[in-house]
TORKOL-4160 file (C-alpha; in steps of 0.2 Angstrom, whole numbers, padded with zeros to 4 digits, m for minus):
136
<pt num="1" X="m0042" Y="0080" Z="0064"/>
<pt num="2" X="m0041" Y="0066" Z="0075"/>
<pt num="3" X="m0034" Y="0050" Z="0066"/>
<pt num="4" X="m0041" Y="0033" Z="0069"/>
<pt num="5" X="m0023" Y="0022" Z="0068"/>
<pt num="6" X="m0013" Y="0018" Z="0080"/>
<pt num="7" X="0003" Y="0008" Z="0075"/>
<pt num="8" X="0009" Y="m0005" Z="0089"/>
<pt num="9" X="0028" Y="m0009" Z="0089"/>
<pt num="10" X="0035" Y="m0023" Z="0097"/>
<pt num="11" X="0051" Y="m0024" Z="0107"/>
<pt num="12" X="0050" Y="m0042" Z="0108"/>
<pt num="13" X="0052" Y="m0042" Z="0088"/>
<pt num="14" X="0066" Y="m0037" Z="0077"/>
<pt num="15" X="0068" Y="m0020" Z="0074"/>
<pt num="16" X="0075" Y="m0022" Z="0054"/>
<pt num="17" X="0057" Y="m0023" Z="0047"/>
<pt num="18" X="0052" Y="m0007" Z="0041"/>
<pt num="19" X="0035" Y="m0006" Z="0047"/>
<pt num="20" X="0025" Y="m0007" Z="0063"/>
<pt num="21" X="0019" Y="m0025" Z="0068"/>
<pt num="22" X="0001" Y="m0022" Z="0071"/>
<pt num="23" X="m0009" Y="m0006" Z="0069"/>
<pt num="24" X="m0030" Y="m0004" Z="0079"/>
<pt num="25" X="m0044" Y="0006" Z="0074"/>
<pt num="26" X="m0056" Y="0010" Z="0088"/>
<pt num="27" X="m0072" Y="0002" Z="0085"/>
<pt num="28" X="m0082" Y="0018" Z="0080"/>
<pt num="29" X="m0068" Y="0021" Z="0063"/>
<pt num="30" X="m0077" Y="0019" Z="0048"/>
<pt num="31" X="m0066" Y="0006" Z="0039"/>
<pt num="32" X="m0061" Y="0008" Z="0020"/>
<pt num="33" X="m0057" Y="m0008" Z="0010"/>
<pt num="34" X="m0048" Y="m0004" Z="m0005"/>
<pt num="35" X="m0047" Y="m0016" Z="m0021"/>
<pt num="36" X="m0029" Y="m0019" Z="m0026"/>
<pt num="37" X="m0022" Y="m0001" Z="m0033"/>
<pt num="38" X="m0016" Y="m0005" Z="m0052"/>
<pt num="39" X="m0002" Y="0006" Z="m0061"/>
<pt num="40" X="m0016" Y="0009" Z="m0074"/>
<pt num="41" X="m0017" Y="0025" Z="m0083"/>
<pt num="42" X="m0034" Y="0034" Z="m0086"/>
<pt num="43" X="m0035" Y="0025" Z="m0104"/>
<pt num="44" X="m0034" Y="0009" Z="m0094"/>
<pt num="45" X="m0017" Y="0006" Z="m0100"/>
<pt num="46" X="m0003" Y="m0001" Z="m0090"/>
<pt num="47" X="0009" Y="0013" Z="m0086"/>
<pt num="48" X="0029" Y="0012" Z="m0083"/>
<pt num="49" X="0030" Y="m0006" Z="m0093"/>
<pt num="50" X="0044" Y="m0016" Z="m0087"/>
<pt num="51" X="0048" Y="m0004" Z="m0073"/>
<pt num="52" X="0044" Y="m0010" Z="m0056"/>
<pt num="53" X="0046" Y="0006" Z="m0046"/>
<pt num="54" X="0038" Y="0016" Z="m0059"/>
<pt num="55" X="0023" Y="0004" Z="m0057"/>
<pt num="56" X="0023" Y="0007" Z="m0040"/>
<pt num="57" X="0023" Y="0024" Z="m0039"/>
<pt num="58" X="0007" Y="0024" Z="m0052"/>
<pt num="59" X="m0002" Y="0013" Z="m0041"/>
<pt num="60" X="0002" Y="0022" Z="m0027"/>
<pt num="61" X="m0005" Y="0038" Z="m0036"/>
<pt num="62" X="m0021" Y="0028" Z="m0040"/>
<pt num="63" X="m0023" Y="0022" Z="m0023"/>
<pt num="64" X="m0022" Y="0041" Z="m0016"/>
<pt num="65" X="m0035" Y="0045" Z="m0028"/>
<pt num="66" X="m0046" Y="0031" Z="m0021"/>
<pt num="67" X="m0044" Y="0036" Z="m0004"/>
<pt num="68" X="m0048" Y="0054" Z="m0006"/>
<pt num="69" X="m0064" Y="0047" Z="m0014"/>
<pt num="70" X="m0069" Y="0038" Z="0000"/>
<pt num="71" X="m0064" Y="0052" Z="0011"/>
<pt num="72" X="m0047" Y="0047" Z="0016"/>
<pt num="73" X="m0029" Y="0049" Z="0013"/>
<pt num="74" X="m0012" Y="0038" Z="0017"/>
<pt num="75" X="m0011" Y="0043" Z="0034"/>
<pt num="76" X="m0028" Y="0034" Z="0035"/>
<pt num="77" X="m0021" Y="0017" Z="0029"/>
<pt num="78" X="m0020" Y="0004" Z="0043"/>
<pt num="79" X="m0012" Y="m0010" Z="0033"/>
<pt num="80" X="m0004" Y="m0015" Z="0014"/>
<pt num="81" X="m0001" Y="m0028" Z="0004"/>
<pt num="82" X="0011" Y="m0026" Z="m0008"/>
<pt num="83" X="0011" Y="m0038" Z="m0023"/>
<pt num="84" X="0026" Y="m0039" Z="m0036"/>
<pt num="85" X="0025" Y="m0050" Z="m0051"/>
<pt num="86" X="0044" Y="m0058" Z="m0049"/>
<pt num="87" X="0051" Y="m0072" Z="m0041"/>
<pt num="88" X="0068" Y="m0058" Z="m0039"/>
<pt num="89" X="0070" Y="m0051" Z="m0022"/>
<pt num="90" X="0077" Y="m0036" Z="m0031"/>
<pt num="91" X="0060" Y="m0033" Z="m0039"/>
<pt num="92" X="0052" Y="m0035" Z="m0023"/>
<pt num="93" X="0063" Y="m0022" Z="m0016"/>
<pt num="94" X="0063" Y="m0010" Z="m0029"/>
<pt num="95" X="0042" Y="m0009" Z="m0027"/>
<pt num="96" X="0045" Y="m0009" Z="m0009"/>
<pt num="97" X="0056" Y="0006" Z="m0009"/>
<pt num="98" X="0043" Y="0017" Z="m0017"/>
<pt num="99" X="0029" Y="0012" Z="m0007"/>
<pt num="100" X="0039" Y="0014" Z="0009"/>
<pt num="101" X="0044" Y="0031" Z="0004"/>
<pt num="102" X="0026" Y="0036" Z="m0001"/>
<pt num="103" X="0021" Y="0031" Z="0017"/>
<pt num="104" X="0035" Y="0039" Z="0027"/>
<pt num="105" X="0034" Y="0039" Z="0045"/>
<pt num="106" X="0017" Y="0030" Z="0044"/>
<pt num="107" X="0025" Y="0014" Z="0043"/>
<pt num="108" X="0008" Y="0003" Z="0043"/>
<pt num="109" X="0010" Y="m0015" Z="0044"/>
<pt num="110" X="0013" Y="m0022" Z="0025"/>
<pt num="111" X="0016" Y="m0038" Z="0018"/>
<pt num="112" X="0027" Y="m0041" Z="0002"/>
<pt num="113" X="0023" Y="m0055" Z="m0009"/>
<pt num="114" X="0031" Y="m0060" Z="m0025"/>
<pt num="115" X="0017" Y="m0070" Z="m0036"/>
<pt num="116" X="0016" Y="m0077" Z="m0054"/>
<pt num="117" X="0006" Y="m0066" Z="m0063"/>
<pt num="118" X="m0006" Y="m0051" Z="m0059"/>
<pt num="119" X="m0022" Y="m0045" Z="m0068"/>
<pt num="120" X="m0019" Y="m0034" Z="m0083"/>
<pt num="121" X="m0006" Y="m0036" Z="m0096"/>
<pt num="122" X="0011" Y="m0031" Z="m0092"/>
<pt num="123" X="0005" Y="m0027" Z="m0074"/>
<pt num="124" X="0020" Y="m0029" Z="m0063"/>
<pt num="125" X="0013" Y="m0022" Z="m0046"/>
<pt num="126" X="m0004" Y="m0021" Z="m0036"/>
<pt num="127" X="m0007" Y="m0012" Z="m0021"/>
<pt num="128" X="m0020" Y="m0017" Z="m0006"/>
<pt num="129" X="m0024" Y="m0008" Z="0008"/>
<pt num="130" X="m0037" Y="m0005" Z="0023"/>
<pt num="131" X="m0040" Y="0012" Z="0029"/>
<pt num="132" X="m0050" Y="0018" Z="0044"/>
<pt num="133" X="m0056" Y="0036" Z="0047"/>
<pt num="134" X="m0066" Y="0045" Z="0061"/>
<pt num="135" X="m0079" Y="0055" Z="0052"/>
<pt num="136" X="m0087" Y="0069" Z="0062"/>
């Protein structure tokens, strides 16, 4: 199956970042805009309370389900935004490492943000994403 995503790397920018600096999709690609994936269990309760990495893993799991239901996978994601309810860099990194590992070599452009609060009780992590697919 042909992929719609092209990751763009810049030799003019630092290679320290663990993601591509840009990505493109052709005009004929169908874009999928995901709501923020939250660390919620099927019953609506917040998973992994107090655990940044655990909540990031649950959010990625839920994102995979939403992508699958839209006819896509993590390999079709063109960009992400990872929101972490913390002012501590260590907490942001704990969440980021889980997300980064889930994407592997498909290191899409991403923004990692520390925020004051997220929408659900005890929620620490949320992941927004955009995907692009070429339908047959």
